[in-house]
C-alpha positions as CSV (number, residue, x, y, z in Angstrom):
1,X,-1.6,-5.2,-15.1
2,X,0.5,-7.6,-12.6
3,X,-1.1,-11.1,-11.1
4,X,-0.9,-13.6,-8.6
5,X,1.9,-15.9,-9.7
6,X,4.3,-12.8,-11.1
7,X,7.2,-10.9,-9.8
8,X,6.2,-7.9,-8.2
9,X,7.3,-5.0,-10.0
10,X,10.5,-3.1,-7.9
11,X,10.3,0.3,-7.3
12,X,12.1,3.2,-5.4
13,X,9.7,5.8,-3.8
14,X,10.0,8.3,-0.9
15,X,8.0,7.7,2.2
16,X,6.7,10.8,4.4
17,X,9.9,11.4,5.6
18,X,11.5,11.9,2.2
19,X,13.8,8.8,2.9
20,X,14.0,6.3,-0.5
21,X,12.1,2.8,-0.1
22,X,13.0,0.3,-2.2
23,X,11.0,-2.6,-2.6
24,X,13.7,-5.1,-3.5
25,X,15.4,-4.1,-0.2
26,X,12.7,-6.2,1.1
27,X,13.8,-9.4,0.0
28,X,13.3,-12.4,2.5
29,X,10.6,-10.4,4.0
30,X,6.8,-10.5,3.4
31,X,5.6,-7.1,2.1
32,X,2.0,-5.9,1.8
33,X,1.5,-3.2,-1.0
34,X,-1.3,-1.1,0.2
35,X,-2.7,1.1,-2.6
36,X,-4.7,3.9,-1.5
37,X,-6.9,6.9,-3.5
38,X,-6.1,10.1,-1.2
39,X,-4.5,11.1,2.1
40,X,-7.0,12.6,4.2
41,X,-10.2,11.2,3.0
42,X,-12.4,9.6,5.6
43,X,-11.8,5.9,4.4
44,X,-8.3,6.2,4.0
45,X,-7.8,7.8,6.9
46,X,-9.4,4.8,9.0
47,X,-7.7,2.1,6.9
48,X,-4.3,3.5,7.3
49,X,-4.8,4.4,11.1
50,X,-6.0,1.0,11.5
51,X,-2.6,-0.9,9.8
52,X,-0.8,1.0,12.7
53,X,-2.4,0.5,15.0
54,X,-2.7,-3.4,14.4
55,X,0.5,-4.4,12.9
56,X,0.6,-7.1,15.4
57,X,-2.1,-8.7,13.7
58,X,0.0,-9.1,10.5
59,X,2.8,-10.9,12.1
60,X,6.2,-9.9,10.3
61,X,4.5,-8.5,7.3
62,X,5.9,-4.9,6.4
63,X,2.9,-2.7,5.1
64,X,3.4,-0.1,2.9
65,X,1.1,3.0,1.8
66,X,1.1,4.0,-1.2
67,X,-0.8,6.6,-3.0
68,X,-0.5,9.7,-6.0
69,X,0.1,12.4,-3.2
70,X,2.8,14.3,-2.7
71,X,5.3,13.1,0.3
72,X,4.4,16.3,2.0
73,X,0.7,15.5,1.6
74,X,1.7,12.0,3.2
75,X,3.8,13.7,5.8
76,X,0.8,15.8,6.6
77,X,-1.5,13.1,6.5
78,X,1.0,11.0,8.8
79,X,1.5,13.4,11.5
80,X,-1.7,14.7,12.0
81,X,-3.1,10.8,12.5
82,X,-0.1,9.5,13.9
83,X,0.1,6.9,11.2
84,X,2.9,4.7,11.6
85,X,3.6,3.2,8.6
86,X,5.5,3.8,5.5
87,X,3.6,6.2,3.2
88,X,5.1,6.4,0.1
89,X,4.5,8.6,-2.4
90,X,3.8,7.9,-6.2
91,X,3.4,11.2,-7.3
92,X,4.0,10.4,-10.8
93,X,1.8,7.7,-11.1
94,X,4.5,4.9,-12.4
95,X,4.3,2.6,-10.0
96,X,0.6,2.7,-9.7
97,X,0.6,2.2,-13.6
98,X,2.9,-0.9,-13.1
99,X,0.6,-2.7,-11.0
100,X,-2.5,-1.7,-13.0
101,X,-4.3,0.1,-10.3
102,X,-4.3,3.8,-11.5
103,X,-8.3,4.9,-11.9
104,X,-8.9,7.0,-14.9
105,X,-9.8,9.8,-12.9
106,X,-5.8,10.0,-11.9
107,X,-5.7,8.2,-8.7
108,X,-5.2,4.3,-7.5
109,X,-7.9,2.3,-6.8
110,X,-8.0,0.8,-3.1
111,X,-5.4,-2.5,-3.7
112,X,-3.7,-5.0,-1.9
113,X,-0.5,-7.1,-3.2
114,X,1.0,-9.0,-0.9
115,X,4.6,-9.8,-1.7
116,X,6.3,-12.9,-0.8
117,X,10.5,-13.2,0.4
118,X,11.3,-14.1,-3.4
119,X,9.2,-10.7,-4.7
120,X,6.6,-12.9,-6.4
121,X,2.9,-11.8,-5.5
122,X,0.7,-14.3,-3.8
123,X,-2.4,-12.0,-3.0
124,X,-4.2,-9.7,-4.8
125,X,-7.2,-7.8,-4.2
126,X,-8.3,-4.9,-6.2
127,X,-12.0,-3.0,-4.6
128,X,-14.3,-2.3,-6.9
129,X,-15.1,1.1,-5.4
130,X,-12.5,3.3,-3.9
131,X,-14.6,4.5,-1.1
132,X,-14.4,0.6,0.5
133,X,-12.4,-1.2,2.4
134,X,-11.0,-4.5,3.8
135,X,-10.7,-4.8,7.6
136,X,-7.6,-5.8,8.9
137,X,-9.2,-9.2,9.9
138,X,-10.8,-9.6,6.6
139,X,-7.6,-8.8,4.7
140,X,-5.9,-11.1,6.5
141,X,-8.3,-13.6,6.3
142,X,-8.2,-13.5,2.6
143,X,-4.7,-13.5,2.2
144,X,-4.4,-16.6,4.7
145,X,-7.2,-18.3,2.2
């Protein structure tokens, strides 16, 4: 389990286009890791579409979606719903475990981690129920507060 003030554990995962994405390559930039339970579930569909549709609200924060789904599932999900943020596959559940958001059922909690340009976690929020999410305005307000 990681907490605010901790260095964000580095990782390399593949996105929906099978391109490797390494967290440490974003040093000097803010990154929001948005863990989501499942591709194509109603709440995740709404959440990830809204990230892409409202990306300008995030003012330079790179948003990375992460789930335990395969990159093939993430690709179909992104294509079907025109999701235009990277969706990373943590199929082996290693990153989800490192960040302390793997549920006993084998999928991730819905969780948000904001990482600053030095690689430090400056905001963390884990939803109590996977079927609920923060809308973008609530999330941005919480990250600023």
